N, C-alpha and C positions, 0 to 999 in steps of 0.2 A: 502494500499499501505504501501511495507516494504522496502529498502535500506541496503546492504553489503558497506562491504570495509573490505579485509585485510590488516594486518597490519604480519611484522617480529615479532613476536614470542625469542625474544634471553635472556630473564632472563624471566624466570614468577613469579618469588619468588618474582623481582622489579618488575613487573609489576604491582600484586598485592596487593600490596606494599602502588608504584603512583598512581592509583585509588582511594587507600581509602583518605589517602591526598588530596587527589584530591575536593571532597568529592559528586560524581558519582554518577552511578552507582552502586553498588557491585562488578564490573566486577570479580573474582578470578580468571584470565591463568593457576593458576595449576595443572584447574580441565578440565575431558576435554570438557566436552559441561556445559553448564549452563544456567544461565538467571536473573535478571537486574530490577527494581524498584527503581530512586528515580524521587522523581519532572513530576511528570505523566509521564515521559518516560521512555519505557518499553526494553532493549537492552536483546541482547539474543546471546551468545559464542559461536563457538566448534573450540580443536586446532588441528593441525593435520604439521607432517611435518614439524614443527620450520615456523606456521603459525598462526595467531587467524584471525579465521573471524566474525573480528562484525556486526551483523542484527539491524536493530530500526524497530520489531516488533509498534510498540504505541507511539505517541505521542499530548501532544495536537495540536489543528488546531495553537494555535497564540507562536508554536518553530518554525522557518525553522528549518528543512534538513542541512545545513550547517554550525547552530548557534551546535545542536547536534555537527556532524561533524567536527566540530573546537575546543568544549569542546576532542572528545576521539583525532581528531589528534594526540594536545597540548602534550597530554602524553602517548601515543601506539606510533608514530611515533616518537620520540626523543629517542627509544632502538634500 
């Protein structure tokens, strides 16, 4: 089961740097699509018309979706 969420994408390069600094899956919104993994969590992304769609593809059973989204929100919702 996967979950997805859309965020505004105002500055892809700044978001890529912020994601790298946060230490999560290495999302690179300067690329139109991609997939990244860290700590057993695999995310994919696609960008279009100033937005980025993040999809949680895989996660360990002991990590709640809400914990992952909280981390993603902290990085992406502030841009």
